[in-house]
C-alpha positions in Angstrom: 0.2 0.1 -0.1 2.9 2.3 1.0 4.7 1.7 -2.6 1.6 2.0 -4.4 0.5 5.3 -2.8 4.1 6.7 -2.8 4.1 5.9 -6.9 0.8 7.8 -7.2 2.0 10.7 -5.5 5.2 11.0 -7.2 3.3 11.1 -10.6 1.0 13.9 -9.5 1.0 17.3 -11.3 1.1 20.4 -8.7 -2.7 21.1 -9.7 -3.5 17.1 -9.2 -1.5 17.1 -5.9 -3.1 20.3 -4.6 -6.3 18.4 -5.0 -5.5 15.0 -3.8 -2.7 15.5 -1.3 -3.9 16.9 2.0 -2.7 17.3 5.5 -3.3 14.4 7.7 -5.2 16.5 10.2 -7.2 18.0 7.6 -10.8 18.2 8.6 -12.1 16.5 5.6 -10.2 13.4 6.6 -13.2 12.5 8.5 -16.0 14.0 6.2 -17.7 11.0 4.6 -21.0 9.7 3.2 -22.5 7.1 0.7 -25.2 9.4 -0.6 -24.5 10.8 -4.3 -22.8 14.1 -4.3 -21.8 16.4 -7.0 -18.4 17.3 -5.5 -16.5 15.5 -2.5 -13.0 16.0 -1.0 -10.0 14.7 -3.4 -10.0 14.4 -7.3 -12.7 12.4 -9.0 -11.6 9.5 -11.7 -13.4 11.7 -14.5 -10.8 14.3 -13.8 -7.7 12.2 -13.8 -5.3 11.2 -16.8 -5.2 7.5 -18.0 -2.0 7.3 -16.2 -3.5 8.6 -12.8 -6.4 6.2 -13.0 -4.4 3.1 -13.6 -2.3 4.3 -10.6 -5.5 4.7 -8.4 -6.8 1.1 -9.5 -3.3 -0.2 -8.5 -3.5 1.5 -4.9 -7.3 0.1 -4.6 -6.0 -3.5 -5.8 -3.1 -3.7 -3.2 -5.4 -2.2 -0.4 -8.3 -4.9 -1.0 -8.5 -8.4 -1.6 -9.1 -9.7 -5.4 -13.0 -10.2 -4.2 -13.1 -6.8 -2.6 -11.7 -5.3 -5.5 -14.2 -6.6 -8.0 -16.9 -6.0 -5.7 -15.9 -2.3 -5.6 -15.7 -1.9 -9.2 -19.2 -3.7 -9.5 -20.6 -1.0 -7.2 -19.1 1.7 -9.5 -20.4 0.1 -12.3 -24.1 0.0 -11.1 -24.1 3.7 -11.4 -24.5 3.2 -15.1 -27.9 1.7 -14.2 -28.7 4.5 -12.2 -27.6 7.1 -14.6 -30.3 5.5 -17.1 -32.9 5.7 -14.7 -32.0 9.3 -13.8 -32.0 10.7 -17.2 -35.8 10.4 -16.9 -35.6 13.4 -14.4 -35.4 16.9 -15.4 -32.3 17.6 -13.1 -28.6 16.9 -14.2 -27.9 13.2 -13.3 -25.3 12.7 -10.6 -24.9 9.0 -11.5 -21.5 8.4 -12.9 -19.0 5.7 -12.6 -16.2 8.2 -12.9 -17.5 10.1 -10.1 -15.5 8.5 -7.4 -12.8 10.6 -5.3 -9.2 9.8 -4.1 -7.8 11.7 -1.2 -4.5 11.0 0.5 -3.9 12.3 3.9 -0.2 13.3 4.9 2.7 11.6 3.1 2.7 8.0 2.3 5.8 6.2 4.2 6.7 3.3 6.1 7.6 5.4 8.9 4.7 7.8 10.6 0.8 7.8 9.9 -1.0 8.7 6.7 -4.3 7.6 5.2 -6.4 7.6 1.9 -9.9 7.6 1.1 -11.8 6.5 -1.9 -15.3 7.5 -2.2 -18.4 7.8 -3.9 -22.0 6.6 -4.2 -22.6 3.5 -2.4 -18.9 3.1 -1.7 -16.6 4.8 1.2 -13.1 3.2 2.0 -11.3 4.9 4.5 -7.8 3.4 5.4 -5.4 4.6 8.2 -1.6 3.4 7.9 1.0 3.7 10.4 4.8 2.6 10.2 3.6 0.7 7.4 0.7 -1.2 8.8 -3.1 -0.7 8.7 -4.4 0.8 11.7 -8.0 1.5 10.6 -10.2 0.6 7.7 -13.2 2.3 9.0 -15.9 3.7 8.5 -16.2 1.1 5.4 -19.4 1.3 3.5 -20.7 -0.9 0.7 -23.8 -0.4 -1.1 -25.9 -1.7 -4.3 -28.7 -0.5 -6.5 -30.1 -2.6 -7.7 -28.8 -5.7 -5.5 -29.9 -8.1 -8.3 -29.7 -7.0 -11.7 -32.9 -7.5 -13.8 -32.1 -5.5 -16.8 -28.7 -5.2 -18.6 -27.5 -1.5 -19.0 -24.1 -1.0 -20.9 -21.3 -0.6 -18.8 -23.2 -2.2 -15.8 -23.2 -6.0 -14.6 -24.9 -8.7 -16.6 -28.4 -9.7 -15.7 -28.7 -11.9 -12.7 -25.5 -10.6 -10.8 -26.0 -10.2 -7.1 -24.1 -7.7 -5.3 -23.6 -8.4 -1.3 -25.2 -11.5 -1.6 -23.3 -13.1 1.5 -24.0 -10.2 3.7 -27.6 -10.5 2.9 -27.9 -14.5 2.7 -26.0 -15.0 5.9 -28.3 -12.7 7.7 -31.2 -14.5 6.8 -29.4 -17.7 7.4 -29.1 -16.9 11.0 -32.2 -15.4 11.7 -34.1 -18.5 10.3 -31.7 -20.7 12.4 -33.2 -19.5 15.8 -35.7 -21.3 17.8 -38.9 -19.6 18.8 -37.3 -18.6 22.4 -34.0 -17.0 20.6 -36.0 -15.3 18.1 -38.1 -13.4 20.9 -34.7 -12.0 22.1 -33.0 -11.4 18.7 -36.0 -9.7 16.6 -36.5 -6.4 18.0 -39.5 -5.0 15.8 -41.7 -6.4 12.8 -40.9 -3.4 10.8 -37.3 -2.5 9.4 -36.0 1.0 9.8 -35.3 2.8 6.4 -31.6 3.4 6.8 -28.5 2.8 8.8 -27.5 5.0 11.9 -25.2 7.9 11.7 -24.3 8.0 8.0 -21.8 10.9 7.6 -21.0 11.2 11.0 -17.4 11.0 12.1 -18.1 8.3 14.6 -20.4 5.5 15.1 -23.4 5.5 17.7 -22.6 4.4 21.1 -25.6 2.7 22.0 -26.2 -0.6 24.0 -26.2 -3.9 22.0 -29.5 -5.2 21.1 -30.6 -8.7 20.4 -29.2 -12.1 21.4 -25.8 -12.6 22.8 -23.3 -14.9 20.7 -23.0 -16.9 24.2 -26.8 -17.9 23.7 -26.2 -19.6 20.4 -25.6 -23.1 19.6 -22.3 -24.1 17.7 -24.0 -23.8 14.4 -25.6 -20.7 14.8 -22.5 -19.2 16.1 -20.4 -20.6 12.9 -23.0 -18.9 11.0 -22.4 -15.5 13.1 -18.6 -15.7 12.5 -19.4 -16.3 8.8 -21.5 -13.4 8.6 -18.7 -11.1 10.6 -16.1 -12.7 7.9 -18.1 -11.6 5.1 -17.7 -8.1 6.1 -13.9 -8.4 6.2 -13.9 -10.3 3.2 -13.0 -7.2 1.0 -10.0 -6.8 2.8 -6.4 -8.1 2.5 -5.7 -11.3 4.5 -3.6 -9.8 7.1 -6.1 -6.7 7.7 -9.0 -9.1 7.8 -7.5 -11.4 10.3 -6.2 -8.7 12.7 -9.8 -7.5 12.8 -11.2 -11.3 13.4 -8.8 -11.8 16.1 -9.5 -8.5 17.8 -13.1 -9.6 17.8 -11.8 -13.0 19.4 -9.8 -11.2 22.1 -12.6 -9.0 23.1 -15.0 -12.0 24.0 -17.0 -13.2 20.8 -19.6 -14.1 23.4 -20.5 -10.4 24.1 -21.3 -9.9 20.4 -25.1 -9.5 19.7 -27.0 -10.1 16.7 -30.5 -8.0 16.4 -32.9 -8.2 13.5 -35.8 -5.8 12.4 -38.3 -6.5 9.7 -39.3 -9.3 7.5 -37.5 -12.5 7.7 -38.1 -13.2 4.1 -36.5 -11.5 0.8 -38.3 -8.7 -0.9 -39.6 -7.0 2.0 -37.8 -4.4 4.1 -35.3 -5.8 6.4 -32.3 -4.7 8.6 -30.0 -6.3 11.1 -27.1 -5.1 13.4 -24.2 -7.1 14.9 -22.5 -5.4 17.6 -19.4 -6.6 19.9 -17.2 -4.7 22.2 -15.1 -3.3 19.3 -17.2 -2.9 16.4 -20.7 -2.6 15.1 -21.9 -3.6 11.5 -25.3 -2.6 10.0 -27.2 -3.7 7.0 -30.4 -2.7 5.6 -32.2 -3.4 2.6 -35.6 -1.4 2.7 -35.7 0.9 -0.4 -36.9 -0.6 -3.8 -34.3 -1.0 -6.4 -34.1 1.2 -9.3 -35.9 -1.2 -11.5 -39.1 -1.2 -9.1 -38.3 -4.1 -7.7 -39.1 -4.3 -3.7 -36.0 -4.2 -1.0 -33.5 -4.5 -3.8 -31.4 -1.7 -2.8 -28.8 -2.4 0.2 -26.5 -0.1 2.7 -24.1 -1.9 4.8 -21.6 -0.5 6.9 -18.8 -1.6 9.3 -17.6 0.8 12.1 -15.2 0.6 15.0 -16.4 1.2 18.5 -12.9 2.0 19.4 -13.0 5.1 16.9 -13.2 5.4 13.2 -10.3 6.9 11.0 -8.1 6.0 14.0 -9.3 8.6 16.3 -10.2 7.2 19.8 -13.7 8.1 21.0 -13.7 9.6 24.2 -15.5 7.4 26.6 -15.9 4.4 23.8 -14.2 1.2 23.9 
């Protein structure tokens, strides 16, 4: 990651560098969101030279797993589907697979601390590196609309392609595995919230966990919960993902809670939350998809209860 970022910075023109490279303590470092916006911090792909686009892709490839990189580029390609839909409106379309912005905070180096952000609609990646090692990968937002593609649009995924499949299916698998007594604890409401919490906030909400504790699950259910947690780390490189998983083990997996809101069948709004001492992840599929399909628009986010952006939360974990 250090090498890829350093190579990219060395290739920047003065004008590009002024846009992309910001001070590590720049307040814009914690400015993030998943919504479509005309402008963000950094430089968008559409304003980059082909060389700089390639270097940006290399930075993403070394920062993510192979499957994570493929998922990220697929999410970006779904903007083509949304663009076609938005053309029907009288407003200028915001959907554009080239409207993803790169920012680097500080100087990439194997010594000291620096970070980078790559962000656009339905994708927000935020990394902090200290002495050559990733020390923060949150907030990490991944979304998809449509989740399951029903109509092919030029530049978009093929018909039938499903994004964030594991994140959704494992949630259903876990809630359906619960017996009636467990469901009374895990299912918090019959109706799903419309959105995840604290979108754009520099830090996650510090609320008590809800739902059933992992200590109250049987072996098979615990394994499903682990698989779900690992699905949220599958986009990361092996070493970073392993570090996150080990941190959860050390903090006591039995204290991890799983809560569910809404329908327990696809096609109707549903939401779940998994929260442990060190992290919280949220998943919501409530909005209709771009093609008019019900509950075909996913938002998912992973956050650190120790503090996103490697900024400790006062009074937090």
